C-alpha positions in Angstrom: -16.8 -7.5 48.3 -13.7 -9.4 47.0 -10.0 -8.5 47.1 -8.3 -5.3 46.3 -7.0 -5.4 42.9 -3.3 -4.6 42.7 -2.9 -2.7 39.3 0.6 -2.9 38.2 0.0 -0.3 35.5 -0.5 2.5 38.0 2.5 1.7 39.9 4.6 1.3 36.8 3.5 4.7 35.6 4.7 6.1 39.0 8.1 4.4 38.3 8.3 6.0 34.9 7.6 9.5 36.2 10.4 9.1 38.6 12.6 7.9 35.9 11.7 10.9 33.6 13.4 13.2 36.2 16.5 11.1 36.3 16.7 10.8 32.5 16.5 14.8 32.2 19.4 15.0 34.6 21.4 12.6 32.3 20.5 14.5 29.2 21.7 17.7 30.8 25.0 16.1 31.1 25.0 14.9 27.5 23.9 11.2 28.2 21.0 9.5 26.6 20.4 6.0 28.2 20.6 3.3 25.5 19.1 -0.3 25.6 20.1 -3.0 23.0 17.8 -5.9 22.7 18.9 -8.9 20.6 16.4 -11.3 19.2 17.5 -14.6 17.6 14.9 -16.2 15.4 11.3 -15.1 14.7 9.2 -16.4 17.7 6.0 -14.3 17.8 5.9 -13.9 21.6 9.6 -12.9 21.8 8.9 -10.4 18.9 6.0 -8.9 21.0 8.1 -8.6 24.0 10.8 -7.0 22.1 8.2 -4.5 20.6 7.0 -3.6 24.0 10.5 -2.9 25.2 11.0 -0.7 22.3 7.8 1.3 22.9 8.8 1.9 26.4 12.1 3.2 25.5 10.5 5.5 22.9 8.0 6.7 25.7 10.8 7.7 28.0 13.1 9.0 25.4 15.7 6.4 25.7 17.8 5.2 22.9 16.6 1.9 21.7 18.2 -0.7 19.3 16.5 -3.8 18.3 18.7 -6.3 16.6 16.7 -9.1 15.1 18.9 -11.8 13.9 18.2 -15.0 11.8 17.3 -18.2 13.7 20.4 -19.9 12.2 22.8 -17.4 13.5 26.0 -19.1 14.8 26.7 -18.9 18.3 30.2 -17.2 17.8 28.5 -14.4 15.7 26.0 -13.8 18.6 28.9 -13.6 21.1 30.8 -11.1 18.7 27.6 -9.1 18.5 27.4 -8.9 22.3 31.1 -8.0 22.6 30.6 -5.1 20.2 27.7 -3.8 22.4 29.8 -4.2 25.5 32.3 -1.7 24.1 29.6 0.6 22.5 29.4 3.8 24.6 25.9 4.6 23.4 24.5 1.3 25.0 24.1 1.1 28.6 22.0 -2.0 28.8 22.0 -5.2 26.8 19.7 -8.1 26.9 19.3 -11.2 24.7 15.4 -12.1 24.3 14.9 -15.7 25.6 14.4 -18.3 24.4 17.2 -18.5 22.0 17.6 -21.4 19.4 18.9 -24.8 20.7 22.2 -24.6 19.1 23.2 -21.6 21.3 24.4 -22.0 24.8 22.4 -19.9 27.0 25.1 -19.8 29.7 27.8 -18.6 27.4 25.4 -15.8 26.1 24.6 -14.6 29.6 28.3 -14.8 30.6 29.3 -12.7 27.6 27.4 -9.6 28.6 29.3 -7.1 30.6 27.8 -7.3 34.1 27.7 -3.3 34.2 25.2 -3.6 31.1 23.5 -6.6 32.1 20.0 -5.1 32.8 18.3 -8.3 32.9 20.4 -9.3 35.9 21.1 -12.9 34.8 25.0 -12.7 34.8 26.5 -14.8 37.6 28.1 -11.7 39.0 24.8 -9.9 39.4 23.1 -13.0 40.6 25.8 -13.3 43.3 25.5 -9.6 44.4 21.6 -10.1 44.6 22.0 -13.1 46.8 24.5 -11.4 49.3 22.5 -8.1 49.2 25.4 -5.9 48.1 23.3 -3.4 46.4 25.7 -2.4 43.6 24.5 -4.9 41.0 21.1 -5.1 39.1 17.9 -6.9 40.3 16.0 -8.9 37.9 12.9 -6.8 36.5 10.1 -9.2 37.4 11.0 -10.0 40.9 11.9 -6.4 41.6 8.7 -5.3 40.1 6.9 -7.6 42.4 8.7 -6.1 45.5 8.0 -2.5 44.3 4.3 -3.3 43.5 3.7 -4.7 47.0 5.5 -1.7 48.6 3.3 0.7 46.5 0.1 -0.7 48.0 1.4 -0.7 51.4 1.8 -4.4 51.9 4.7 -5.0 54.1 6.4 -8.5 53.9 8.6 -8.0 56.9 7.9 -11.1 59.3 5.4 -12.5 56.8 5.3 -15.9 55.3 5.8 -15.6 51.5 5.3 -18.9 49.6 6.5 -18.9 46.1 5.3 -21.6 43.6 8.1 -22.0 41.0 11.8 -22.1 41.2 12.9 -20.6 37.8 16.1 -18.5 37.6 13.8 -15.7 36.2 11.3 -15.4 39.0 11.1 -17.8 41.7 14.8 -18.1 42.9 15.6 -14.3 42.7 12.4 -13.3 44.3 13.2 -15.6 47.2 16.7 -14.0 47.4 15.2 -10.5 47.3 12.4 -10.9 49.9 14.7 -12.7 52.3 17.3 -9.8 52.5 17.4 -7.5 55.5 15.9 -4.1 54.8 12.9 -2.3 53.5 10.4 -4.3 51.3 12.0 -7.5 52.6 12.7 -9.3 55.8 10.2 -12.0 54.9 10.3 -15.7 55.7 10.3 -17.5 52.2 9.3 -20.9 51.2 9.9 -22.0 47.6 7.6 -24.8 46.2 8.0 -26.7 42.9 7.1 -29.6 41.0 8.5 -32.1 43.5 7.0 -30.4 46.6 4.8 -32.7 48.6 1.3 -31.7 49.8 1.5 -28.4 48.1 -1.7 -27.1 49.4 -0.8 -27.7 53.0 2.1 -25.1 52.4 0.3 -22.6 50.3 -2.6 -22.2 52.7 0.1 -21.0 55.3 1.1 -18.1 53.1 0.4 -14.6 54.0 1.7 -13.7 50.6 1.3 -16.3 47.8 3.2 -15.8 44.5 2.6 -18.2 41.6 4.9 -18.4 38.6 4.5 -21.9 36.8 3.0 -21.0 33.5 -0.2 -23.0 33.9 -3.5 -21.4 33.6 -5.7 -21.6 36.6 -3.2 -23.6 38.6 -3.9 -21.9 42.0 -7.4 -22.6 42.9 -9.3 -21.1 45.9 -8.8 -24.1 48.3 -5.0 -23.5 48.0 -5.3 -19.9 49.4 -5.6 -18.9 52.9 -8.5 -16.5 53.8 -7.1 -12.8 53.6 -3.9 -13.8 51.8 -2.2 -11.5 49.2 -1.9 -13.2 45.9 0.7 -12.3 43.3 0.0 -14.0 39.9 3.1 -13.9 37.5 1.5 -16.3 34.9 0.5 -15.1 31.3 -1.1 -18.0 29.5 -2.7 -17.6 26.2 -6.1 -19.7 26.0 -8.6 -19.9 23.2 -11.7 -17.8 23.6 -14.1 -17.4 20.5 -15.8 -14.5 22.3 -12.6 -12.5 22.3 -11.8 -10.2 19.5 -8.7 -12.0 18.5 -10.2 -15.5 19.4 -7.9 -15.8 22.5 -7.1 -14.0 25.6 -4.4 -14.1 28.3 -5.0 -15.4 31.8 -2.7 -16.0 34.9 -1.7 -19.0 36.9 -4.5 -18.2 39.4 -8.2 -18.9 39.2 -8.8 -15.2 39.5 -12.6 -15.0 39.9 -12.7 -17.8 42.7 -9.4 -16.8 44.5 -10.3 -13.0 44.7 -13.3 -14.0 46.9 -10.8 -15.3 49.5 -7.8 -13.2 49.2 -7.4 -9.7 50.6 -5.4 -8.4 47.5 -4.6 -9.9 44.2 -2.8 -9.0 40.9 -4.8 -9.2 37.6 -3.7 -10.7 34.5 -3.2 -8.6 32.4 -2.2 -5.1 33.9 -0.6 -6.7 37.0 2.9 -7.9 37.2 3.5 -7.3 33.3 3.7 -3.6 33.3 6.0 -3.7 36.4 8.5 -6.1 34.4 8.9 -3.5 31.7 9.2 -0.4 34.1 11.8 -2.0 36.2 13.8 -3.0 33.0 13.7 0.7 32.2 14.8 1.4 35.7 17.8 -0.8 35.3 18.8 0.8 32.0 18.7 4.3 33.5 20.6 3.1 36.6 23.3 1.5 34.2 23.8 4.9 32.5 24.0 6.7 35.8 26.6 4.3 36.9 28.5 4.6 33.6 28.7 8.4 34.0 30.1 8.1 37.5 32.8 5.6 36.4 33.9 8.1 33.7 34.6 10.5 36.6 31.3 12.5 36.4 29.5 13.7 39.5 27.2 11.0 41.3 23.7 11.2 39.8 
């Protein structure tokens, strides 16, 4: 029979329906949430991601501003650009598409973004708020999207052993912080594995929920998965495929066909975690607009 497929697109569409109601309330009060995306250079993958974010804004009726800058843009010019957006009342969310050229200090860029407009949730203030579970910061889109996706399918992680393969600042670390909090959609026991983990299989086969975010096609094989586990595949890897219309296709970090025969549920690639990432970015942008209105003395949205 195989595993239940956890379609992210369906859940993401539900998130967007909820956002449309909140956007309508904001518009009635004269506010149109705005997102600015800065891209430095001409990386094709980055350009694709920027386009997807722009389309999502258009779909929801948000103000979108894509700022495509040359690859040799000086660091101080980028910081000035961010500062201008920090003070722009039409922009509620700011993100800088990664990666940036090597001459630019990523830490300086992230720290320059106003934490109240940091919809990527990479600023140290938002990271700290996430870790202590304060609730008044932002949660990063992909980890939060995973949490929402699991909840939408009735998968309760409370008391479960969640094993995360990958310790990046984008997925692994924040997902661990989110799922170990007290409260709904959390209360999990979390283990984070990485390139220095010994006997990885011995740990992954203990997982009730196994999450992989390492960027290696087919990294998780069936023998690494416990019978009946839930598997979340965060990977998106381009592989050559002469039979595909474009000569290539995207696959995840999990050997999908083999693992789906052991797992109870699994996310596909594409149409799994990816749509949730975009939806939760839109969620953060709308939330930022609501909070900005409250700071200006408006009624709580």
